[in-house]
N, CA, C and O atoms as a printed pandas DataFrame, in Angstrom:
     atom_number atom_name residue_name chain_id  residue_number  x_coord  y_coord  z_coord
0              1         N          MET        A               1   -3.852  117.757  -21.869
1              2        CA          MET        A               1   -2.979  116.816  -22.264
2              3         C          MET        A               1   -2.819  116.536  -20.413
3              4         O          MET        A               1   -3.109  117.350  -19.536
4              5         N          LEU        A               2   -2.198  114.946  -20.206
5              6        CA          LEU        A               2   -1.663  113.877  -19.541
6              7         C          LEU        A               2    0.265  114.185  -19.051
7              8         O          LEU        A               2    1.005  113.339  -19.555
8              9         N          SER        A               3    0.624  114.720  -18.617
9             10        CA          SER        A               3    1.883  113.928  -17.964
10            11         C          SER        A               3    2.320  112.896  -18.377
11            12         O          SER        A               3    1.440  112.037  -18.331
12            13         N          GLN        A               4    3.557  112.402  -18.897
13            14        CA          GLN        A               4    4.216  111.387  -18.754
14            15         C          GLN        A               4    3.505  110.752  -17.325
15            16         O          GLN        A               4    2.574  109.947  -17.364
16            17         N          THR        A               5    3.988  111.156  -16.328
17            18        CA          THR        A               5    3.809  110.877  -15.077
18            19         C          THR        A               5    1.986  110.634  -14.555
19            20         O          THR        A               5    1.526  109.853  -13.723
20            21         N          GLN        A               6    1.548  111.273  -15.107
21            22        CA          GLN        A               6   -0.171  111.313  -15.081
22            23         C          GLN        A               6   -0.807  109.915  -15.963
23            24         O          GLN        A               6   -1.807  109.226  -15.762
24            25         N          GLN        A               7    0.365  109.856  -17.111
25            26        CA          GLN        A               7   -0.426  108.438  -18.382
26            27         C          GLN        A               7    0.506  107.528  -17.265
27            28         O          GLN        A               7   -0.124  106.473  -17.183
28            29         N          ALA        A               8    1.423  107.449  -16.576
29            30        CA          ALA        A               8    1.941  106.075  -16.215
30            31         C          ALA        A               8    1.313  105.943  -14.919
31            32         O          ALA        A               8    1.037  104.773  -14.659
32            33         N          THR        A               9    1.045  106.668  -14.148
33            34        CA          THR        A               9    0.488  106.111  -12.155
34            35         C          THR        A               9   -1.582  106.075  -12.988
35            36         O          THR        A               9   -2.407  105.254  -12.587
36            37         N          GLU        A              10   -1.878  107.056  -14.004
37            38        CA          GLU        A              10   -3.189  106.199  -13.974
38            39         C          GLU        A              10   -3.445  104.385  -15.282
39            40         O          GLU        A              10   -4.421  103.671  -15.513
40            41         N          SER        A              11   -1.704  104.366  -15.860
41            42        CA          SER        A              11   -1.555  103.107  -16.738
42            43         C          SER        A              11   -1.794  101.835  -15.360
43            44         O          SER        A              11   -2.328  100.729  -15.439
44            45         N          ILE        A              12   -1.305  102.370  -14.428
45            46        CA          ILE        A              12   -0.500  101.357  -12.958
46            47         C          ILE        A              12   -1.958  101.117  -12.195
47            48         O          ILE        A              12   -2.139   99.967  -11.797
48            49         N          SER        A              13   -2.801  101.887  -12.000
49            50        CA          SER        A              13   -4.399  102.318  -11.299
50            51         C          SER        A              13   -4.938  101.480  -12.474
51            52         O          SER        A              13   -4.478  100.355  -12.282
52            53         N          ILE        A              14   -5.343  101.473  -13.082
53            54        CA          ILE        A              14   -6.070  100.674  -14.486
54            55         C          ILE        A              14   -5.214   98.972  -14.061
55            56         O          ILE        A              14   -6.114   98.131  -14.046
56            57         N          ALA        A              15   -4.370   98.563  -13.864
57            58        CA          ALA        A              15   -3.417   97.618  -13.696
58            59         C          ALA        A              15   -4.346   96.863  -12.201
59            60         O          ALA        A              15   -5.095   95.894  -12.082
60            61         N          SER        A              16   -3.923   97.680  -11.457
61            62        CA          SER        A              16   -4.040   97.458  -10.135
62            63         C          SER        A              16   -6.003   96.727   -9.869
63            64         O          SER        A              16   -6.525   95.671   -9.513
64            65         N          ASN        A              17   -6.391   97.947  -10.268
65            66        CA          ASN        A              17   -7.476   97.510  -10.659
66            67         C          ASN        A              17   -8.055   96.246  -11.005
67            68         O          ASN        A              17   -8.736   95.538  -10.264
68            69         N          GLN        A              18   -7.692   95.994  -12.326
69            70        CA          GLN        A              18   -8.121   94.745  -13.127
70            71         C          GLN        A              18   -7.632   93.420  -12.572
71            72         O          GLN        A              18   -8.334   92.431  -12.784
72            73         N          LEU        A              19   -6.346   93.274  -11.789
73            74        CA          LEU        A              19   -6.313   92.231  -10.455
74            75         C          LEU        A              19   -7.079   92.401   -9.344
75            76         O          LEU        A              19   -6.811   91.515   -8.532
76            77         N          ILE        A              20   -7.828   93.074   -8.989
77            78        CA          ILE        A              20   -8.939   93.887   -7.687
78            79         C          ILE        A              20   -9.826   93.618   -7.469
79            80         O          ILE        A              20  -10.353   93.480   -6.365
80            81         N          ASN        A              21  -10.685   93.305   -9.672
81            82        CA          ASN        A              21  -11.970   92.922   -9.611
82            83         C          ASN        A              21  -11.902   91.829  -10.459
83            84         O          ASN        A              21  -12.888   91.371  -11.038
84            85         N          ALA        A              22  -10.200   91.167  -10.605
85            86        CA          ALA        A              22  -10.117   89.694  -11.146
86            87         C          ALA        A              22  -10.592   88.648  -10.011
87            88         O          ALA        A              22  -11.264   87.620  -10.099
88            89         N          LEU        A              23   -9.947   89.347   -8.834
89            90        CA          LEU        A              23   -9.750   88.672   -8.088
90            91         C          LEU        A              23  -11.708   88.077   -6.648
91            92         O          LEU        A              23  -12.072   87.095   -6.002
92            93         N          THR        A              24  -12.322   89.755   -7.008
93            94        CA          THR        A              24  -13.647   90.284   -6.329
94            95         C          THR        A              24  -14.053   88.715   -7.321
95            96         O          THR        A              24  -14.196   87.661   -6.701
96            97         N          LEU        A              25  -14.196   88.746   -8.788
97            98        CA          LEU        A              25  -14.779   87.518   -9.576
98            99         C          LEU        A              25  -14.702   86.198   -8.732
99           100         O          LEU        A              25  -15.552   85.635   -8.043
100          101         N          HIS        A              26  -12.778   85.752   -9.152
101          102        CA          HIS        A              26  -12.914   85.152   -8.561
102          103         C          HIS        A              26  -13.106   84.598   -7.058
103          104         O          HIS        A              26  -12.728   83.451   -6.821
104          105         N          LYS        A              27  -13.924   85.709   -5.607
105          106        CA          LYS        A              27  -14.566   85.081   -4.450
106          107         C          LYS        A              27  -15.507   84.721   -5.086
107          108         O          LYS        A              27  -15.733   83.512   -5.121
108          109         N          LYS        A              28  -16.251   85.509   -5.702
109          110        CA          LYS        A              28  -18.258   85.344   -5.877
110          111         C          LYS        A              28  -17.658   84.501   -6.798
111          112         O          LYS        A              28  -17.357   83.673   -5.939
112          113         N          LYS        A              29  -17.049   83.801   -8.246
113          114        CA          LYS        A              29  -17.655   82.544   -8.267
114          115         C          LYS        A              29  -16.677   81.971   -9.000
115          116         O          LYS        A              29  -16.558   82.116  -10.217
116          117         N          PRO        A              30  -15.392   80.799   -7.739
117          118        CA          PRO        A              30  -14.671   80.445   -7.843
118          119         C          PRO        A              30  -14.485   79.585   -8.967
119          120         O          PRO        A              30  -13.343   79.464   -9.409
120          121         N          TYR        A              31  -15.913   78.653   -9.768
121          122        CA          TYR        A              31  -15.320   77.848  -11.115
122          123         C          TYR        A              31  -14.658   79.098  -11.790
123          124         O          TYR        A              31  -13.747   78.568  -12.427
124          125         N          LEU        A              32  -14.544   80.997  -12.124
125          126        CA          LEU        A              32  -14.683   80.380  -13.681
126          127         C          LEU        A              32  -13.131   80.861  -13.788
127          128         O          LEU        A              32  -12.590   81.206  -12.737
128          129         N          PRO        A              33  -12.576   80.892  -14.691
129          130        CA          PRO        A              33  -10.673   80.685  -15.389
130          131         C          PRO        A              33  -10.043   82.374  -14.520
131          132         O          PRO        A              33  -10.555   83.351  -15.066
132          133         N          ILE        A              34   -9.367   82.632  -13.693
133          134        CA          ILE        A              34   -9.050   83.951  -14.209
134          135         C          ILE        A              34   -7.397   84.086  -14.295
135          136         O          ILE        A              34   -6.748   85.099  -14.555
136          137         N          TRP        A              35   -7.108   83.277  -14.113
137          138        CA          TRP        A              35   -4.897   82.947  -14.404
138          139         C          TRP        A              35   -4.803   83.530  -15.303
139          140         O          TRP        A              35   -3.725   84.124  -15.340
140          141         N          GLY        A              36   -5.857   83.807  -16.716
141          142        CA          GLY        A              36   -4.402   84.449  -17.514
142          143         C          GLY        A              36   -5.161   86.510  -17.176
143          144         O          GLY        A              36   -4.780   87.542  -17.728
144          145         N          GLU        A              37   -6.392   86.306  -15.971
145          146        CA          GLU        A              37   -6.535   87.889  -16.148
146          147         C          GLU        A              37   -4.623   88.113  -15.276
147          148         O          GLU        A              37   -3.612   88.268  -15.962
148          149         N          LEU        A              38   -4.621   88.078  -14.147
149          150        CA          LEU        A              38   -4.291   87.928  -13.201
150          151         C          LEU        A              38   -2.970   88.205  -13.309
151          152         O          LEU        A              38   -2.326   88.843  -12.476
152          153         N          PHE        A              39   -2.150   87.305  -15.271
153          154        CA          PHE        A              39   -1.160   87.090  -15.635
154          155         C          PHE        A              39   -0.873   88.627  -15.975
155          156         O          PHE        A              39    0.233   89.078  -15.674
156          157         N          HIS        A              40   -1.698   89.342  -16.510
157          158        CA          HIS        A              40   -1.839   89.627  -17.479
158          159         C          HIS        A              40   -1.144   91.612  -16.915
159          160         O          HIS        A              40   -0.294   92.441  -17.238
160          161         N          ALA        A              41   -2.544   91.350  -15.683
161          162        CA          ALA        A              41   -2.157   92.439  -14.876
162          163         C          ALA        A              41   -0.820   92.774  -13.845
163          164         O          ALA        A              41   -0.463   93.832  -13.327
164          165         N          LEU        A              42   -0.185   91.235  -13.778
165          166        CA          LEU        A              42    0.682   91.082  -13.475
166          167         C          LEU        A              42    1.990   92.342  -13.586
167          168         O          LEU        A              42    2.485   93.230  -12.893
168          169         N          ARG        A              43    2.155   91.632  -15.155
169          170        CA          ARG        A              43    2.947   91.405  -15.655
170          171         C          ARG        A              43    2.814   93.303  -15.948
171          172         O          ARG        A              43    3.721   93.985  -15.469
172          173         N          GLU        A              44    1.856   93.903  -16.601
173          174        CA          GLU        A              44    1.614   94.970  -16.944
174          175         C          GLU        A              44    2.671   95.851  -15.574
175          176         O          GLU        A              44    3.762   96.413  -15.667
176          177         N          ILE        A              45    1.638   95.610  -14.232
177          178        CA          ILE        A              45    2.320   96.363  -13.204
178          179         C          ILE        A              45    3.899   96.522  -12.882
179          180         O          ILE        A              45    4.351   97.510  -12.303
180          181         N          ALA        A              46    4.919   95.104  -13.459
181          182        CA          ALA        A              46    5.893   94.881  -13.288
182          183         C          ALA        A              46    6.501   96.081  -14.529
183          184         O          ALA        A              46    7.215   97.064  -14.332
184          185         N          LYS        A              47    6.092   95.719  -15.437
185          186        CA          LYS        A              47    6.970   96.279  -16.833
186          187         C          LYS        A              47    6.836   98.212  -16.792
187          188         O          LYS        A              47    7.539   99.126  -17.222
188          189         N          PHE        A              48    5.036   98.085  -15.734
189          190        CA          PHE        A              48    5.158   99.737  -15.272
190          191         C          PHE        A              48    6.950  100.516  -13.904
191          192         O          PHE        A              48    7.495  101.605  -13.727
192          193         N          GLY        A              49    7.049   99.665  -13.576
193          194        CA          GLY        A              49    7.999   99.253  -12.529
194          195         C          GLY        A              49    9.513   99.870  -13.038
195          196         O          GLY        A              49   10.252  100.805  -12.729
196          197         N          ARG        A              50    9.493   98.566  -14.172
197          198        CA          ARG        A              50   10.822   98.040  -15.054
198          199         C          ARG        A              50   11.007   99.436  -15.500
199          200         O          ARG        A              50   11.977  100.034  -15.034
200          201         N          GLN        A              51   10.287  100.004  -16.268
201          202        CA          GLN        A              51   10.156  100.949  -17.032
202          203         C          GLN        A              51   10.551  103.005  -16.121
203          204         O          GLN        A              51   11.218  103.975  -16.483
204          205         N          ARG        A              52    9.672  102.694  -14.910
205          206        CA          ARG        A              52   10.365  103.734  -14.266
206          207         C          ARG        A              52   11.026  103.799  -13.305
207          208         O          ARG        A              52   11.197  104.802  -12.612
208          209         N          GLN        A              53   11.460  102.774  -13.152
209          210        CA          GLN        A              53   12.828  102.086  -12.727
210          211         C          GLN        A              53   12.132  102.487  -10.692
211          212         O          GLN        A              53   12.747  103.468  -10.276
212          213         N          GLU        A              54   11.491  102.138  -10.010
213          214        CA          GLU        A              54   11.060  102.141   -8.637
214          215         C          GLU        A              54    9.671  101.379   -8.347
215          216         O          GLU        A              54    8.688  101.047   -9.010
216          217         N          ASN        A              55   10.066  101.284   -7.120
217          218        CA          ASN        A              55    9.171  100.280   -6.984
218          219         C          ASN        A              55    7.240  100.622   -6.852
219          220         O          ASN        A              55    6.796  101.691   -7.268
220          221         N          LEU        A              56    6.608   99.892   -6.428
221          222        CA          LEU        A              56    5.485  100.603   -6.330
222          223         C          LEU        A              56    4.437   99.455   -5.237
223          224         O          LEU        A              56    4.646   98.453   -4.553
224          225         N          LEU        A              57    3.398  100.224   -5.551
225          226        CA          LEU        A              57    2.412   99.300   -4.170
226          227         C          LEU        A              57    1.510   99.066   -5.566
227          228         O          LEU        A              57    1.445   99.724   -6.605
228          229         N          VAL        A              58    1.116   98.339   -5.308
229          230        CA          VAL        A              58   -0.190   97.174   -5.793
230          231         C          VAL        A              58   -1.430   97.609   -5.626
231          232         O          VAL        A              58   -2.182   98.116   -6.458
232          233         N          TYR        A              59   -1.691   97.267   -3.918
233          234        CA          TYR        A              59   -2.760   96.785   -3.275
234          235         C          TYR        A              59   -1.883   96.310   -1.538
235          236         O          TYR        A              59   -0.901   95.633   -1.231
236          237         N          HIS        A              60   -3.202   97.340   -0.571
237          238        CA          HIS        A              60   -3.090   96.910    0.365
238          239         C          HIS        A              60   -3.772   95.386    0.547
239          240         O          HIS        A              60   -4.864   95.032    0.104
240          241         N          VAL        A              61   -2.988   94.729    1.187
241          242        CA          VAL        A              61   -3.543   93.367    1.773
242          243         C          VAL        A              61   -4.521   93.270    2.793
243          244         O          VAL        A              61   -3.887   93.555    3.809
244          245         N          ASP        A              62   -6.007   92.973    3.213
245          246        CA          ASP        A              62   -6.767   92.353    4.097
246          247         C          ASP        A              62   -6.085   91.077    4.902
247          248         O          ASP        A              62   -5.717   90.038    4.353
248          249         N          PRO        A              63   -5.987   91.380    6.378
249          250        CA          PRO        A              63   -6.925   92.769    6.837
250          251         C          PRO        A              63   -5.057   94.120    6.992
251          252         O          PRO        A              63   -5.128   95.342    6.859
252          253         N          SER        A              64   -4.341   93.703    7.145
253          254        CA          SER        A              64   -2.821   94.214    7.239
254          255         C          SER        A              64   -2.259   93.840    6.754
255          256         O          SER        A              64   -2.080   92.622    6.719
256          257         N          GLY        A              65   -1.209   95.298    5.607
257          258        CA          GLY        A              65   -0.317   95.084    5.475
258          259         C          GLY        A              65   -0.111   94.664    3.092
259          260         O          GLY        A              65   -0.857   94.074    2.311
260          261         N          SER        A              66    0.335   94.898    3.029
261          262        CA          SER        A              66    0.371   95.476    1.551
262          263         C          SER        A              66    1.331   94.285    0.086
263          264         O          SER        A              66    2.241   93.467   -0.049
264          265         N          LEU        A              67    0.471   94.877   -0.520
265          266        CA          LEU        A              67    1.471   94.073   -1.865
266          267         C          LEU        A              67    2.070   95.413   -2.795
267          268         O          LEU        A              67    1.664   96.469   -3.279
268          269         N          TRP        A              68    3.477   94.493   -2.674
269          270        CA          TRP        A              68    4.608   95.681   -3.530
270          271         C          TRP        A              68    4.869   94.666   -4.343
271          272         O          TRP        A              68    4.734   93.446   -4.245
272          273         N          TYR        A              69    5.371   95.566   -5.376
273          274        CA          TYR        A              69    6.199   95.274   -7.148
274          275         C          TYR        A              69    7.463   95.706   -6.531
275          276         O          TYR        A              69    7.250   96.758   -5.927
276          277         N          ARG        A              70    8.561   95.373   -6.442
277          278        CA          ARG        A              70   10.509   95.386   -5.720
278          279         C          ARG        A              70   10.771   95.592   -7.509
279          280         O          ARG        A              70   10.840   94.373   -7.664
280          281         N          TYR        A              71   10.880   95.894   -8.311
281          282        CA          TYR        A              71   11.720   96.029   -9.541
282          283         C          TYR        A              71   13.025   95.902   -9.918
283          284         O          TYR        A              71   13.283   95.652  -11.095
284          285         N          LYS        A              72   13.966   96.046   -9.033
285          286        CA          LYS        A              72   15.724   95.811   -9.114
286          287         C          LYS        A              72   15.623   93.978   -8.439
287          288         O          LYS        A              72   16.515   93.296   -8.944
288          289         N          GLU        A              73   14.814   93.267   -7.549
289          290        CA          GLU        A              73   14.443   92.019   -7.815
290          291         C          GLU        A              73   13.702   91.363   -8.683
291          292         O          GLU        A              73   13.960   90.210   -9.028
292          293         N          ASP        A              74   12.626   92.101   -9.151
293          294        CA          ASP        A              74   11.376   91.737  -10.454
294          295         C          ASP        A              74   10.637   90.492   -9.271
295          296         O          ASP        A              74   10.740   89.266   -9.257
296          297         N          LEU        A              75    9.984   91.323   -8.475
297          298        CA          LEU        A              75    9.517   90.077   -7.713
298          299         C          LEU        A              75    8.229   90.666   -6.919
299          300         O          LEU        A              75    8.035   91.882   -6.903
300          301         N          PHE        A              76    7.742   90.161   -6.553
301          302        CA          PHE        A              76    6.092   90.910   -6.227
302          303         C          PHE        A              76    6.906   90.315   -3.968
303          304         O          PHE        A              76    7.713   89.456   -3.612
304          305         N          LEU        A              77    6.047   91.405   -3.134
305          306        CA          LEU        A              77    6.867   91.570   -1.874
306          307         C          LEU        A              77    5.258   91.593   -0.895
307          308         O          LEU        A              77    4.463   92.477   -1.215
308          309         N          VAL        A              78    4.888   90.710    0.148
309          310        CA          VAL        A              78    3.881   90.906    0.916
310          311         C          VAL        A              78    4.752   91.662    1.510
311          312         O          VAL        A              78    5.955   91.547    1.275
312          313         N          ASP        A              79    4.195   92.662    2.482
313          314        CA          ASP        A              79    4.903   92.834    3.478
314          315         C          ASP        A              79    3.127   92.846    4.444
315          316         O          ASP        A              79    1.950   92.916    4.088
316          317         N          LEU        A              80    3.817   92.739    5.684
317          318        CA          LEU        A              80    2.626   91.624    6.506
318          319         C          LEU        A              80    3.254   92.466    8.399
319          320         O          LEU        A              80    3.422   91.658    9.312
320          321         N          PRO        A              81    3.491   93.895    8.674
321          322        CA          PRO        A              81    3.977   94.470    8.853
322          323         C          PRO        A              81    2.872   94.068   10.379
323          324         O          PRO        A              81    3.645   93.144   10.630
324          325         N          ASP        A              82    2.255   94.010   11.051
325          326        CA          ASP        A              82    1.396   92.761   12.337
326          327         C          ASP        A              82    2.514   92.329   12.888
327          328         O          ASP        A              82    3.113   92.623   13.923
328          329         N          HIS        A              83    2.833   91.030   11.389
329          330        CA          HIS        A              83    4.262   90.188   12.553
330          331         C          HIS        A              83    4.860   90.168   11.420
331          332         O          HIS        A              83    4.668   89.268   10.604
332          333         N          SER        A              84    5.858   91.398   11.176
333          334        CA          SER        A              84    6.786   91.406   11.022
334          335         C          SER        A              84    6.864   90.890    9.326
335          336         O          SER        A              84    7.408   91.638    8.514
336          337         N          ILE        A              85    6.509   90.089    9.060
337          338        CA          ILE        A              85    7.228   88.893    7.911
338          339         C          ILE        A              85    6.644   89.587    6.291
339          340         O          ILE        A              85    5.555   89.832    5.771
340          341         N          THR        A              86    7.881   89.685    5.979
341          342        CA          THR        A              86    7.923   90.141    4.599
342          343         C          THR        A              86    7.940   88.717    3.430
343          344         O          THR        A              86    8.976   88.059    3.526
344          345         N          ILE        A              87    6.928   88.201    2.377
345          346        CA          ILE        A              87    7.080   86.979    1.717
346          347         C          ILE        A              87    8.019   87.603    0.640
347          348         O          ILE        A              87    8.309   88.728    1.048
348          349         N          SER        A              88    8.626   87.358   -0.573
349          350        CA          SER        A              88    8.963   87.495   -1.603
350          351         C          SER        A              88    8.473   86.286   -3.109
351          352         O          SER        A              88    8.923   85.162   -3.329
352          353         N          LEU        A              89    7.590   86.952   -3.785
353          354        CA          LEU        A              89    6.733   86.065   -4.786
354          355         C          LEU        A              89    7.699   86.046   -6.221
355          356         O          LEU        A              89    8.623   86.859   -6.203
356          357         N          SER        A              90    7.605   85.422   -7.131
357          358        CA          SER        A              90    7.244   85.228   -8.515
358          359         C          SER        A              90    5.873   85.575   -9.011
359          360         O          SER        A              90    4.877   85.103   -8.464
360          361         N          HIS        A              91    5.798   86.401  -10.048
361          362        CA          HIS        A              91    4.879   86.108  -10.628
362          363         C          HIS        A              91    3.909   85.102  -10.321
363          364         O          HIS        A              91    2.975   85.197   -9.525
364          365         N          GLU        A              92    4.266   84.014  -11.119
365          366        CA          GLU        A              92    3.296   82.138  -11.011
366          367         C          GLU        A              92    2.954   82.429   -9.637
367          368         O          GLU        A              92    1.871   82.951   -9.375
368          369         N          GLN        A              93    4.232   81.976   -8.270
369          370        CA          GLN        A              93    3.510   81.709   -7.326
370          371         C          GLN        A              93    2.460   83.195   -6.655
371          372         O          GLN        A              93    1.605   82.974   -5.797
372          373         N          LEU        A              94    2.610   84.090   -6.993
373          374        CA          LEU        A              94    2.017   85.048   -6.357
374          375         C          LEU        A              94    0.425   84.557   -7.457
375          376         O          LEU        A              94   -0.756   84.502   -7.113
376          377         N          ILE        A              95    0.781   84.402   -8.201
377          378        CA          ILE        A              95   -1.090   84.203   -8.687
378          379         C          ILE        A              95   -1.172   83.022   -8.533
379          380         O          ILE        A              95   -1.798   82.606   -9.508
380          381         N          ASP        A              96   -0.747   81.670   -7.461
381          382        CA          ASP        A              96   -1.195   80.722   -6.697
382          383         C          ASP        A              96   -1.672   80.774   -6.055
383          384         O          ASP        A              96   -2.700   80.133   -5.833
384          385         N          ALA        A              97   -0.944   81.930   -5.130
385          386        CA          ALA        A              97   -1.546   82.499   -3.876
386          387         C          ALA        A              97   -2.079   82.937   -4.229
387          388         O          ALA        A              97   -3.051   82.299   -3.824
388          389         N          LEU        A              98   -2.646   83.960   -5.012
389          390        CA          LEU        A              98   -3.401   84.534   -4.773
390          391         C          LEU        A              98   -4.956   84.326   -5.304
391          392         O          LEU        A              98   -5.790   85.149   -4.927
392          393         N          MET        A              99   -5.320   83.354   -6.082
393          394        CA          MET        A              99   -5.723   81.798   -6.623
394          395         C          MET        A              99   -6.473   81.241   -5.724
395          396         O          MET        A              99   -7.690   81.165   -5.890
396          397         N          LYS        A             100   -5.730   80.662   -4.399
397          398        CA          LYS        A             100   -5.929   80.101   -3.240
398          399         C          LYS        A             100   -6.753   80.945   -2.419
399          400         O          LYS        A             100   -7.801   80.458   -1.996
400          401         N          GLY        A             101   -6.432   82.221   -2.100
401          402        CA          GLY        A             101   -6.780   83.120   -1.837
402          403         C          GLY        A             101   -6.338   83.716   -0.248
403          404         O          GLY        A             101   -6.983   84.019    0.756
404          405         N          SER        A             102   -4.342   83.697   -0.753
405          406        CA          SER        A             102   -4.191   84.188    0.191
406          407         C          SER        A             102   -3.656   86.107   -0.216
407          408         O          SER        A             102   -3.917   86.429   -1.375
408          409         N          PHE        A             103   -3.134   86.978    0.470
409          410        CA          PHE        A             103   -2.955   88.024    0.055
410          411         C          PHE        A             103   -3.881   88.648   -0.019
411          412         O          PHE        A             103   -3.796   89.864    0.153
412          413         N          ALA        A             104   -5.321   87.927   -0.355
413          414        CA          ALA        A             104   -6.028   89.101   -0.740
414          415         C          ALA        A             104   -6.324   90.403   -0.630
415          416         O          ALA        A             104   -6.673   90.723    0.507
416          417         N          PRO        A             105   -6.296   91.620   -1.757
417          418        CA          PRO        A             105   -6.865   93.445   -1.133
418          419         C          PRO        A             105   -8.143   92.705   -0.369
419          420         O          PRO        A             105   -8.876   91.725   -0.505
420          421         N          SER        A             106   -7.887   93.987    0.653
421          422        CA          SER        A             106   -9.083   94.704    1.427
422          423         C          SER        A             106  -10.302   94.710    0.867
423          424         O          SER        A             106  -11.244   94.166    1.443
424          425         N          THR        A             107  -10.452   95.347   -0.372
425          426        CA          THR        A             107  -11.841   95.552   -0.944
426          427         C          THR        A             107  -12.457   94.136   -1.010
427          428         O          THR        A             107  -13.459   93.661   -0.474
428          429         N          VAL        A             108  -11.834   93.788   -1.569
429          430        CA          VAL        A             108  -12.492   91.967   -1.738
430          431         C          VAL        A             108  -13.972   91.308   -0.545
431          432         O          VAL        A             108  -15.167   91.013   -0.588
432          433         N          HIS        A             109  -12.818   91.378    0.401
433          434        CA          HIS        A             109  -13.814   91.504    1.716
434          435         C          HIS        A             109  -14.853   92.322    1.770
435          436         O          HIS        A             109  -15.869   91.800    2.228
436          437         N          LYS        A             110  -14.931   93.367    1.472
437          438        CA          LYS        A             110  -15.767   94.330    2.202
438          439         C          LYS        A             110  -16.771   94.116    0.967
439          440         O          LYS        A             110  -17.843   94.720    0.931
């Protein structure tokens, strides 16, 4: 039986994978609607972050950087250390940016 921490970690991983899979599909078939899948996956990630009261790494951004969920601010942060830039986005702003091809996970391009 999995502990609560293991279950939460697995749930976060599942939501992150759903997000990455939706973005990968959108890259291959941009005509398919994926807004709902992105919204659901990001909402689940935010929910886990608030429940655990911790910041969550969602995925690594291509070519270098990270997408985080910050539970205290209830925002997603894109950290691009090579350029010394950190961008704060709401759920909806992040979805719009992802659908335009910004902040893609490193696995989408490989």
